[in-house]
C-alpha positions in Angstrom: -16.6 -10.3 -12.0 -14.0 -7.9 -11.9 -13.1 -6.8 -8.5 -9.8 -5.1 -7.6 -7.7 -5.4 -4.3 -6.8 -1.8 -2.4 -5.0 -1.8 1.0 -2.5 0.6 2.7 1.4 0.5 3.1 1.4 -1.2 6.7 0.8 -4.5 4.4 4.4 -4.6 4.1 4.1 -6.5 0.5 6.9 -6.4 -1.6 7.1 -4.3 -4.8 6.9 -8.0 -7.0 4.0 -8.8 -4.9 2.1 -5.9 -5.5 2.8 -5.4 -9.3 2.2 -9.4 -10.1 -1.4 -9.3 -8.4 -2.3 -5.8 -9.4 -2.7 -4.7 -5.7 -3.3 -1.0 -5.2 -1.3 0.5 -2.1 -2.1 3.7 -0.4 0.7 5.1 1.8 0.4 6.2 5.3 2.4 9.6 6.1 5.7 9.0 8.2 6.9 12.0 10.0 10.3 13.0 11.4 9.8 16.2 13.2 8.2 18.6 10.9 9.5 16.5 7.7 6.3 14.6 6.4 7.0 11.8 3.7 4.7 9.4 2.1 5.8 5.7 3.0 7.7 4.2 0.4 6.4 6.6 -2.4 9.0 9.4 -1.0 10.6 7.4 1.7 12.3 4.0 1.1 12.4 1.3 3.8 16.3 1.3 3.9 16.3 5.3 3.9 13.7 5.2 6.9 15.8 2.8 9.1 19.1 4.9 8.3 17.0 8.1 9.4 15.3 6.4 12.7 18.8 5.4 13.7 20.5 8.8 13.2 17.7 11.0 14.2 17.0 12.3 18.0 13.1 12.5 17.2 11.4 9.1 17.2 9.1 8.6 13.8 5.5 9.2 13.7 2.4 8.1 11.4 -0.6 9.3 10.3 -3.3 7.7 8.2 -3.8 8.6 4.4 -6.4 11.4 3.9 -10.2 10.0 2.9 -9.2 12.0 -0.4 -6.4 9.8 -1.2 -8.2 6.5 -1.0 -11.3 8.4 -3.0 -9.1 8.9 -5.9 -7.7 5.4 -5.8 -11.4 4.0 -5.3 -12.8 6.2 -8.2 -9.6 5.3 -10.3 -10.2 1.7 -10.1 -13.7 2.0 -11.0 -13.2 4.0 -14.1 -10.8 1.1 -15.3 -13.6 -1.1 -15.5 -14.0 -2.3 -12.0 -17.2 -3.7 -10.9 -16.2 -3.6 -7.1 -13.2 -2.5 -4.9 -12.6 -4.4 -2.0 -10.1 -2.4 0.5 -8.5 -4.0 3.2 -7.0 -1.9 6.0 -4.6 -1.9 9.1 -6.4 -2.7 12.2 -8.8 0.2 13.2 -7.6 -0.8 16.9 -4.3 1.0 16.1 -4.9 3.2 13.3 -7.4 5.7 11.7 -6.7 4.3 8.6 -9.8 2.1 8.1 -11.6 5.2 9.3 -10.3 7.2 6.1 -11.3 4.5 3.7 -14.9 4.2 5.0 -15.2 8.0 4.9 -13.8 7.9 1.0 -16.2 4.9 0.2 -19.3 7.2 0.9 -18.1 9.6 -1.5 -17.8 7.4 -4.4 -20.4 6.1 -6.3 -19.8 2.3 -6.7 -19.6 -0.8 -5.0 -16.8 -0.3 -2.4 -16.5 -2.7 0.4 -14.1 -2.0 3.4 -12.7 -5.0 5.4 -10.8 -4.2 8.9 -7.7 -6.8 8.7 -7.6 -6.4 12.5 -4.0 -6.9 11.9 -0.5 -5.4 11.1 2.3 -6.2 8.6 2.5 -9.7 7.2 -1.0 -10.4 9.1 -2.4 -7.9 7.0 -0.3 -8.7 3.7 -1.5 -12.5 4.1 -5.0 -11.4 3.8 -4.4 -8.9 0.8 -2.6 -11.7 -1.1 -5.3 -13.8 -0.7 -7.8 -11.6 -1.5 -5.9 -10.7 -4.5 -5.5 -14.3 -5.9 -9.1 -14.6 -5.4 -10.1 -11.8 -7.6 -7.7 -13.1 -10.1 -9.8 -16.2 -10.1 -12.8 -14.5 -10.6 -14.5 -14.3 -7.3 -17.1 -12.0 -6.3 -16.8 -9.1 -4.0 -19.2 -11.3 -1.6 -16.8 -14.0 -1.8 -13.8 -12.0 -1.2 -15.0 -10.5 1.4 -15.9 -13.7 3.2 -12.6 -15.2 2.6 -10.8 -12.5 4.2 -13.3 -12.6 7.3 -12.2 -16.1 7.5 -8.6 -15.5 7.3 -8.7 -13.0 9.9 -10.0 -15.0 12.5 -7.5 -17.7 12.0 -4.7 -15.3 12.0 -2.3 -14.8 15.0 0.4 -12.1 15.5 3.1 -12.1 18.1 5.9 -9.8 18.4 9.1 -9.4 20.4 10.7 -5.9 20.9 13.9 -4.4 22.4 12.1 -1.3 23.5 8.9 0.2 24.3 9.8 3.8 23.8 8.3 3.9 20.3 5.0 2.1 21.5 5.1 4.5 24.4 5.5 7.9 22.5 3.1 6.6 19.4 0.4 5.8 21.8 -0.2 2.4 20.5 0.6 0.6 23.8 -2.8 -0.6 24.1 -3.3 -3.1 26.9 0.1 -3.4 27.4 0.6 -0.7 29.9 1.9 -2.6 32.7 4.9 -3.2 30.8 6.1 0.4 31.0 7.0 0.4 34.6 9.6 -2.3 33.9 10.5 -1.5 30.3 14.4 -1.2 31.0 14.6 -4.8 32.7 12.7 -6.8 30.3 12.4 -8.1 26.5 8.5 -7.4 25.9 6.1 -9.8 24.3 3.1 -8.7 22.7 0.1 -10.2 20.9 -1.7 -8.2 18.3 -3.9 -10.9 17.0 -7.1 -9.3 18.2 -6.1 -6.0 16.3 -5.0 -4.1 19.6 -1.4 -4.7 21.4 -2.1 -6.8 24.3 0.8 -7.9 26.7 1.7 -11.3 26.1 4.6 -12.1 28.2 8.2 -10.7 29.4 11.6 -12.4 29.0 15.0 -11.1 30.9 17.1 -11.7 27.7 16.5 -11.4 23.9 17.4 -15.5 23.2 14.5 -16.1 25.6 12.4 -13.7 23.8 13.0 -15.7 20.6 12.8 -19.0 22.1 9.0 -17.9 23.1 8.3 -16.9 19.4 9.6 -20.5 18.4 7.3 -22.2 21.4 4.4 -20.3 20.0 5.1 -21.9 16.5 5.7 -25.4 18.1 2.6 -25.1 19.6 0.6 -24.8 16.7 3.0 -26.5 14.1 0.3 -28.9 13.0 -2.0 -26.3 12.3 -0.2 -23.8 10.5 -1.2 -22.9 7.2 1.4 -20.2 6.5 3.9 -18.7 8.4 5.6 -15.3 8.2 8.4 -13.8 10.1 9.1 -10.3 10.0 11.9 -8.3 11.3 13.0 -4.5 11.7 16.4 -5.0 10.4 16.8 -7.6 13.4 20.6 -9.1 13.0 19.3 -12.1 14.9 16.6 -13.1 12.2 18.5 -16.0 11.0 18.7 -17.3 14.3 14.8 -17.3 14.9 14.6 -19.1 11.3 16.9 -21.9 12.5 15.0 -22.3 15.7 11.7 -22.5 13.7 13.2 -25.1 11.2 12.8 -27.9 14.0 9.1 -27.3 13.4 8.4 -26.2 10.1 9.9 -26.3 6.8 11.9 -23.2 6.6 11.8 -23.0 3.0 8.0 -22.3 3.4 8.6 -19.6 5.6 7.9 -16.1 4.4 10.6 -13.6 5.6 10.4 -10.1 5.2 11.3 -6.5 6.6 8.8 -4.5 8.6 8.0 -1.3 6.8 8.0 2.4 8.5 4.4 2.1 9.5 4.9 -0.7 12.0 8.5 0.0 12.8 7.7 3.6 13.7 5.7 2.2 16.8 7.7 -1.2 17.5 11.1 0.2 17.1 14.3 -1.2 15.7 15.1 -4.8 16.3 11.2 -5.5 16.5 10.8 -9.4 15.3 7.1 -10.5 14.4 5.3 -13.9 13.8 2.5 -14.3 11.6 1.0 -17.4 11.1 -2.7 -18.3 9.8 -4.3 -21.7 11.2 -6.0 -24.1 9.0 -9.6 -23.9 8.9 
């Protein structure tokens, strides 16, 4: 069966990963004031960070239109796909999945929409697994089952320097209590369920990184894959060194968080994503 994999630009996969596994990425939009650009198509990751540092306005994001997804779905079918599996950014923080669902209803073909309930490397890990399964000849049903299984075993945690971006972007979720003391703490968040939850508070950045390390230590015997993602954090090597006491550092996937998540998490955000063995 010829199944094609589609996702959105919150997956934070590299261009090499996308091209090697024939993954189609539908971009979200990034807005600074009145200026709107398509993530990665019209604004690169490096340009985004430079602009965020220089701009007085915080960036905002917008989901792709149903039409953008519909066009991609139809193209993949026209190219001979028997089915399309589209894995999206968590519906708990974005309208992206809703757009893909609307698009699926407009296209005459076998289109499967899966909520990753995750962000950045959490989403990316599922997309990569789906793409590799598609390459191996798995059916759409088998790929959806695989992704849903990985989703249930995925944990995502973050340590952020400022809640300003989350607050303005409206993605604070159940971590509202953090806002009252946002200047005096280093917030820790849990996005494992697909929404932003408060996971803890630390007084210093170093203690926040130690908290992330302890999360890995707690599950070190169970971890199947581990990714460390960051929003241009200058202490990322320090975290990798801390994690190396519990996991082989050569097995850690390290990447930069793209504009979609960094718009809300803010500069300096560090995230852990790991999948537990089944």
